[in-house]
C-alpha positions as CSV (number, residue, x, y, z in Angstrom):
1,M,117.2,80.6,92.0
2,R,120.4,82.4,91.2
3,T,120.6,86.0,89.9
4,S,121.9,84.8,86.5
5,E,118.9,82.5,86.2
6,I,116.5,85.2,87.1
7,I,118.0,87.5,84.5
8,K,117.8,84.8,81.8
9,E,114.1,84.3,82.7
10,I,113.4,88.0,82.5
11,Q,115.1,88.2,79.1
12,R,112.8,85.6,77.8
13,L,109.7,87.7,78.6
14,P,108.1,90.0,76.1
15,I,109.2,93.6,76.3
16,Q,106.0,94.9,78.0
17,K,106.4,92.3,80.8
18,R,110.1,93.1,81.2
19,I,109.2,96.8,81.6
20,F,106.6,95.8,84.1
21,V,109.2,93.8,86.1
22,I,111.6,96.7,86.0
23,E,109.0,99.2,87.1
24,K,107.9,97.0,90.0
25,T,111.6,96.5,91.0
26,I,112.3,100.2,91.0
27,H,109.2,101.0,93.0
28,S,110.2,98.4,95.6
29,L,113.7,99.8,95.8
30,R,112.4,103.4,96.2
31,K,109.9,102.3,98.9
32,E,112.7,100.5,100.8
33,E,115.0,103.4,100.5
34,D,112.4,105.8,101.8
35,T,111.7,103.6,104.7
36,N,115.4,103.3,105.5
37,Q,115.8,107.1,105.4
38,L,112.8,107.7,107.7
39,K,114.1,105.1,110.1
40,K,117.6,106.7,110.1
41,A,116.1,110.2,110.7
42,A,114.0,109.0,113.6
43,D,117.0,107.1,115.1
44,N,119.2,110.2,114.8
45,L,116.6,112.5,116.5
46,Y,115.6,110.1,119.2
47,S,118.3,111.1,121.6
48,D,117.5,114.8,121.0
49,Y,113.9,114.3,121.9
50,K,114.8,112.3,125.0
51,S,117.2,115.0,126.3
52,D,116.1,118.4,124.9
53,K,113.2,119.8,126.9
54,E,112.5,122.5,124.3
55,L,111.7,119.9,121.7
56,I,109.0,118.3,123.9
57,A,107.7,121.4,125.7
58,F,104.3,121.1,124.0
59,S,103.9,117.4,124.7
60,N,102.8,118.4,128.2
61,L,99.6,119.7,126.6
62,D,98.8,116.4,124.9
63,F,96.4,115.3,127.6
64,D,94.8,118.7,128.3
65,D,91.2,119.1,127.2
66,F,90.7,121.9,124.7
67,Y,87.5,123.8,124.3
68,E,86.6,125.9,121.3
69,A,86.0,129.5,122.2
70,R,83.0,131.0,120.4
């Protein structure tokens, strides 16, 4: 189905259903944009985490057992 056909079909819907379609579309776009921004941020920081020892200094503690002092 072409874009023009989709728009014509949407225009045939009652207003409440058109609003519903618009809200769902906007929600989908926002979710996709958020995902893209998070992926870009992770990709940009990946090389820093691979090479900068200060950023991963505490990861050496990840496998140490911790005991609560009482």
